[in-house]
N, C-alpha and C positions, 0 to 999 in steps of 0.2 A: 659364704654362709649357706647357700642353697644346698651344698653337698654336706652340710652338717659340721663344717669346720669354723672355728672362731679364730681369726687371724689377728694377731697383735703385731704391730710394726715396732722395730727398735728405733726407727726414725721416720718422720713423715715429711721431711723436706730435704733439700740438698745441703745439710749441715752435718759436718763430720761428727760421728759419735765414736768415742774410743772403742777399740775392739774388745777390751776387757769389760767395759761397760755394756756393750751389746750382749755379751755372755751373761753378765750379772742380771740384766733386765729379764732375759729368758729364764734364768734360774729363779728369780723372785716371783714371776708370774706362775711358776710350775707348769710351764709349757710341756706338751707331749713330744714335740719335734722342733728342731731348729733348722731353718732353711735360710741360708745367707745367699742372696742374689746380688751379683755384681756385674754391671755392664761396662764394657770398654769399647770406645770407638778409636779407630786408628786409621791412618792413611794408607798403610799397606794393604794390598788386595788380599794376601793369604791370611789375613788376621780373622777371617770369618770362622765362627764355630762356637761350640759349647763344650766346656769341660766341667766335670763334677768331681769335687774333692770330698774325700772322707778322711777321718783321722788316721794317721799312720800308727800301726800297732806299737805298743811299747817295746822298745828294744830293736825296732826295725828302722831302716832308713826310709825317707820319703821318696817319692817318685823321682824327684830332681836331685836326689843324693843328700849329702850332709851327714851329720852326726846321728847316731841312734837316738830315737825319741824316748825321753824319760816318761815314766808313768805319770798320768794326770787324771783329773776327775772324768774327762770325756772317755777314757778307756773302759769305764764301766759299761759302756754301750757298744763294746767291740763286736758283739754278735749281731747288732742291728745296723750299725753304721754302713757297712758295705751293701747291705740289702736295701736300705734307704737310698743310698747313692745310685744303685743300679736302677731302682724303680723310677726315680726322678729323672735320671739321665735318659732312660728309655722313653719317657713321656716327652722330654724336651726335644730329643732328636727325632722322635717319630711324628710329632705334632707341629713342629716349627721347621722352617727352612734354614736350619743351621748345619754346618759341617760338624760331624762327630769328632771331637778332639779327645775323647776317651775319659774313663774314669781313673782318677789319680789319688795318690795318697799324700797328705801333707800335714804337718804339725802346726797348723794355723792357730793362733791364740784363741779365736772364737770357737774353735772345735775342741781345743784342749780343755777349756774351762766350763763347758756346758755340762749339765747333769742329765740330759735327754739325748736321744739319737739325733745326729745333725750332720748336714752337708754344707758345702759352699759351692755354689755354682758360678762360674765365670763365663759370661756371654761376651764374645768379641765379634765386632762387625766392622767392615770397611766403610769409611765415609764415602768412598768412590761408588759403593753399591747401594747406598742409603737413598 
């Protein structure tokens, strides 16, 4: 709040909230940005790092392949999604001690169904280094 941001959480405890519901909550509040943060802990040493996902453009395939992505509400923000991904990824990799795993494209449900620019960040860390 000190920087002028009002942050609304889609969940406030370790209780699963359906991905479609997360997007719907963001849409109902009229949020300006959607930032999905997900932390994974693993035993593998090489699991450390952060990767930032933005929505795959309509008709293109995601970073990990698959079928071309059909048009969805999230594509209305195609001009802003990569820019948001770049800025957030730069901040996370520059200010935290995480390996840079890159900016990627994916057709995640939470990114397809939002009406505002959005990203999904995945932070992975090794339990052996914790």
